[in-house]
C-alpha positions as CSV (number, residue, x, y, z in Angstrom):
1,M,-6.9,15.0,-20.2
2,S,-6.6,11.5,-18.9
3,K,-3.9,10.5,-16.5
4,K,-1.1,8.2,-17.7
5,K,-1.2,4.7,-16.2
6,S,2.6,5.0,-15.5
7,N,1.8,7.8,-13.0
8,D,0.5,5.2,-10.7
9,Y,4.0,3.6,-10.2
10,L,6.4,4.4,-7.4
11,K,9.5,6.1,-8.6
12,I,12.5,6.5,-6.3
13,V,15.6,8.7,-7.0
14,E,18.3,8.6,-4.4
15,W,22.0,9.4,-4.1
16,S,24.4,6.4,-4.2
17,E,27.7,7.0,-2.4
18,E,29.1,3.9,-4.0
19,D,28.4,5.0,-7.5
20,Q,28.7,8.8,-6.8
21,C,25.5,9.6,-8.7
22,Y,21.7,9.5,-8.5
23,I,20.0,6.2,-9.1
24,G,16.4,6.1,-10.3
25,M,14.3,3.0,-9.7
26,A,10.7,1.8,-10.1
27,P,10.4,-1.2,-7.8
28,G,8.1,-3.9,-9.1
29,L,8.0,-2.6,-12.6
30,I,11.5,-2.3,-14.0
31,L,14.8,-4.0,-13.0
32,G,17.8,-1.8,-12.8
33,G,17.2,1.8,-13.4
34,V,18.7,5.0,-14.6
35,H,21.5,7.0,-13.2
36,G,23.2,10.4,-13.5
37,K,24.7,13.4,-11.7
38,N,21.5,15.6,-12.0
39,Q,18.6,14.5,-9.8
40,K,15.9,16.1,-11.9
41,K,17.3,14.7,-15.1
42,V,17.4,11.2,-13.5
43,F,13.8,11.6,-12.4
44,N,12.7,12.6,-15.9
45,E,14.6,9.7,-17.5
46,L,13.0,7.4,-14.9
47,C,9.5,8.6,-15.9
48,K,10.3,7.9,-19.5
49,A,11.5,4.4,-18.6
50,V,8.4,3.7,-16.6
51,D,6.2,4.9,-19.5
52,E,8.1,2.6,-21.9
53,A,7.8,-0.4,-19.6
54,V,4.0,0.1,-19.2
55,Q,3.6,0.5,-23.0
56,L,5.7,-2.7,-23.6
57,L,3.7,-4.8,-21.2
58,R,0.5,-3.6,-22.8
59,R,1.8,-4.3,-26.3
60,E,2.8,-7.8,-25.3
61,G,-0.6,-8.3,-23.6
62,R,1.0,-9.0,-20.2
63,P,-0.7,-7.8,-17.0
64,L,0.6,-4.6,-15.3
65,P,2.0,-5.1,-11.8
66,V,-0.2,-4.0,-8.9
67,T,0.8,-0.4,-7.9
68,M,1.6,0.5,-4.3
69,A,-1.3,3.0,-4.4
70,R,-3.8,0.2,-5.3
71,K,-2.3,-2.5,-3.1
72,K,-4.3,-3.5,-0.1
73,F,-2.5,-4.0,3.2
74,S,-3.9,-6.1,6.1
75,G,-1.9,-4.5,8.8
76,K,-0.6,-7.9,9.8
77,I,3.0,-9.1,9.5
78,A,4.3,-12.6,10.3
79,L,7.7,-11.9,11.8
80,R,10.2,-14.6,12.8
81,I,12.8,-13.7,15.3
82,P,15.2,-15.6,17.5
83,P,13.7,-16.9,20.7
84,Q,16.1,-14.9,22.9
85,L,15.1,-11.7,21.2
86,H,11.4,-12.6,21.7
87,K,12.2,-13.1,25.4
88,V,13.9,-9.7,25.7
89,L,11.0,-8.0,23.9
90,A,8.5,-9.7,26.1
91,G,10.4,-8.5,29.2
92,K,10.7,-5.0,27.9
93,A,7.0,-4.9,27.0
94,F,6.0,-6.2,30.4
95,Q,8.2,-3.4,32.1
96,E,6.4,-0.8,30.0
97,G,3.0,-2.2,30.5
98,K,2.5,-3.0,26.8
99,S,1.9,-6.0,24.7
100,V,4.8,-7.2,22.6
101,N,2.8,-6.1,19.5
102,K,2.4,-2.6,20.8
103,L,6.0,-2.3,21.8
104,I,7.2,-3.4,18.3
105,Q,4.7,-1.1,16.7
106,H,5.9,1.9,18.7
107,K,9.6,1.0,18.0
108,L,8.9,0.7,14.2
109,Q,7.1,4.0,14.1
110,R,10.0,5.8,15.8
111,A,12.5,4.1,13.5
112,I,10.8,5.4,10.3
């Protein structure tokens, strides 16, 4: 049995306090999403919507978006920050005996 192409796409279901329901999204593939009070039902509906989006793109001869699983990441991020924040980070990094890059990397890892 072959795997569906739609299985490659990221699907997110999360609770929305504002809407008081679950919201299902497939970033990069479909705009908007599906919603409902039952998390499993929302996920199942989201899977159907992703399948339909993939089928539609194929029928129209349009390219499928690159999936997160297949996307290549360099590990480099160009980050613009205010000069004062850069100065504070450099001072903090110096105090800890780290480079600014290592300090930011450590802070990001702890944040997620």
